N, C-alpha and C positions, 0 to 999 in steps of 0.2 A: 937738630936734636936728636940724641941717642934715644932708641927704643924704650931702654929701661927707665928713661927720665919722662916719659911721655905719661901725663896723668890719666889714669882710667878709673872711673866710678861706676860699679854697679851695684843696684840695691833694689830690694823689695821692701818697701815702707808702707806703713798704716797711717800716716798722717799726710798733711797737705804738701804738696810737691812745690819747694822753693827754687824756682828757675834762677834767680839771680844767685842764690848760695851754690847751687850745683854748678852753673857757669863759671863761678869764681874758682871752683876746685878743679876745673879742667882747662883753665886758661893760664898761659905762661907768658913770659916776658917777650917772646916772640910771636904771640898771637896776634892776628890782625884781623882775623874773620871768624865767625861762629855760626853755624847753620844749627838752628833749634827746631825741632819737629815735637809739637806737642798734640797728644791725643785728649780730646776733650768729650766728656759724657753728652750725648745728643738728648735733647727733650722729646725729639719727634724722630721715629726710627721708620723707615721704609723697608718691609721685606713682603712685598706683595701689595700690602696697604699701609697708609700711615697709621701709626701706633704712638701713642703718648707714652714715654718712660718716665716713671716715677723716681727709679734710681737703678745703680748696677751694683751687684754684689761680685766682688773679685775675690778668688782664692787662688793660691798658688803653693806648690811644693818649694818653699823658699831657697833651700840649700841646692837643689838641683837647678831651679830657676837662675840663681845667680851664677852657676858654673856655667850654665848655657848663655847668659849674658856676657861673660868673660869670653866664651868662644866666639861669639859674634863679634866683640871688640878686636879680637885677634883677626878674624876674617876680614874686618875693614881694614885694619893695618895692613894686612898682606896685599890688599887691591888698591889702597890708596896710600902711598909712601908719605905724602906731605901731611897727613892728618896727625896732628898732635894729640890732643886731648878727646877722649871719649867718655860720655857719661850716657848710661841706660838704666833709667829708674821707673819702675811698675810700682804704681799705688794698689793695695788690696784693701779689702773691707768693703763697706757702703759708701758708695759714691754718687753725687746728685748731679742732675744736669747742670752743665755750664761749669764744670769742675774738671781740672786737668788729671787725666788718670795714668798717663805715662808720657814720658819725656825722652828724647834722644838728642843729645847735642854732640857734634863734631867741630873741634877747633883746629886752624893752622894759620901759617902765616898769610895767606892769601886766599881771597874768595874764589879764584879760580882754579884750585887744587883739588877739586872734587868732592869738597865737604857737603854740597846738596846730594849729590849721588850717594854718598856713604851715609848720610843720616836716612834718606829713603832706603837705602839696602838695610839699614839696621833695624827699622821698624818693620820691614817686610819680614825679615828674619826672625825677629822676635815673635811675630804671629805664627811663624812656621815652626820653631823648635823649643820655645820656651813654656814649660808646663804652667800656664796660667787659665783659669778657669772663670767664666763671667755668666752671671744670671741677670736676666733682665726682668725687673719687675714693673707692673704696669697696673692699671686700675681693673684690667681683665684677667690678670694672673701672673704667673711666673714662668720663665722659660730660659733653659740653660742654651746659650748660644754656642753652637757648634763651629770649631775653626776648621781650617783647610788642611790641617797638619796629619801627612802621612809619613810617618818615619821613613828615613832614607839611610842607607849605610854612611856612616861619618855623622850623622846629625847627633 
């Protein structure tokens, strides 16, 4: 499949993530495998001690975030030639435990084409370079959760 025909979907959304709908947008007639990573809001978080999470509040600089998501999709395609479709979707707003907050999908003709590694790379890079902020709200208060992002040349 030619790269320009390979479907790519990147989005910052404020509503429920529809896995099947998104998968349908990055599936082609030659797709035989899809790797789907979904990040789910935990009800219990461990940072030193167990803490109940009531909800997470996500914010993003949407235009820049989607530009960075496109960059990640290009990086994936440059590393895994057999990846056909790529979807990177992040939900913002208030999200409760047991709810999907992010999804990365990579599709290809075969499961052994690197799509597992590609999806793993996609979520790691999203955490590294996409401007998304997360506030954790619990019964004991609120806390902005710091990421590990340190800008590097080319990010």
